[in-house]
N, C-alpha and C positions, 0 to 999 in steps of 0.2 A: 731387573725385572722389567717389561714394557707399562706404557702409561696409555691412558685413554690422552687423545690431542684435541679433538674439536667436533663439530657440529659443522655441518655444510647447509643454511641456505637458499635458493634460489631468489631473486627478486627481480621484479621489473620494474623498481626507480630505487637506484641503493640512496642516494640523498637523502627521498621520504623512509627508508628502511632504517639507515643509520641513525634520523631524528628517533624513530619509535621504539629503538633498542637502546640509544645511549641518551637521549631524553625525557626517556617514557620509562627504562629500565633500571635506567644508571650503568649499563655496561659504559666502557671507554674503550676510544680506537688503538689498535696496539700495532696494527702491520696494514702496508696497502702494496699492492702488486696486479702490476700490468701482466697478463696469460693472453699466451700464442697458441698456436700449431703446437706447436710442441709436447702440451696438454691435454692432446685431442685425441691422442689412442686410452689412456688414463683415465679422461671424463667420455670418450665416447660418444664425440660431438666433433662432426669435420669440419676442422679448420676454425676453431673456436678463437673468438677476440672478447677477453672477459676482461674485467676487474674485479679485483679481490681486497675485501676488507676483511680484516678479523677484529672482533670484540670480545672485550672479556668484562668480568665480575666475578668476584667470587671464586675463583680459579677456574672458571666457567666461561672455555672457549668457544667461540662462532663465529662461521663463515661467509657473509656474505656474499655472491659470488652475481654480479649481473652480465647478460651476456651482450655483447653491443652484437655480435655474429654467431649465432646464426639468431640469436632472440631466444623467447623463451618460450615455453608450451606450456597447454594447463590453463584455465580457466579462475584459476584464483577463489574456488572457490574449498572451505574449510572441509576436509577430511572423515567420515562419519568413524567416530569413537570405536566400534568394531571392525575397521578397514583394519586388515592386517600391516605391518608398518608401524612407522613413529606416529602415534597418535596427538602429543603434546609436547610442550614445555611448560613448566610450572613453576612459580615465583614466589617465597614467601614474601607479601608487603603487611603496613601495619594500616590502610587506611584500603581499603578492597574498592569503595564505591569510590573515591579520590584519585587511584592509581588508575580505574577503569575506566573513568571521567578525561584521564589526561592522554589515556591509549587512542581513546576517539577523538580527538584533538590532533591527534599525530598523525592521522589516518590508519587508525584500525577500528574496529566495531565490536560493541557488547553483544553476544551469544543471548540474544533473551530467552527467556526463563529458564537460564541456568543456575541462576540464583540460589544458590542452597545457605541457610543459615541455621546452625544449632544451636547455639549459645552467641552471647555476643562474642566470645572468642572465636569462636568458629564458622570463620566465613568465607565462603565461596562465589568463583564468575567465572564462567569461560568468556574470551574475548577473541578476537583472532589479531592479524598482523597484518598488512596495511595488503598482502599478498594470499590472506587466508590459511595462514600458519595457527593452529590454536593454542593460544597463552591461557594458563589456570592463574587466575589469582587467588592468593590465599591466605588467609589471618588465622594462624593457630596461636591461642594463648597469650 
């Protein structure tokens, strides 16, 4: 049986993203790779030079990719929820407000107006990582 491996996220500042995901959301760095042109055809990037850092939490693996060459593209704005493709990462937390505040300290942002609370035990808010990836924080029960 084949198994899920990981998500990949292109980042503009590798150290900042490592702090965000590790210090803010409890991931641990598990692997580190320097990648060159040999992966250009796979990535569809001409002559890439990049650093790859795998981080893991609760059996979920994320690969953070920082491109020294040719650099990254995009404006770092979060994607609309109804845009085709990956919409967000979601994490269960014990303290939505406290975790959100910590993520802001680590370069993220709270998406104002998304805080949704149904009861003291059903609490949600969207944040973004430093490069605009939408991150849902949720407290359930």
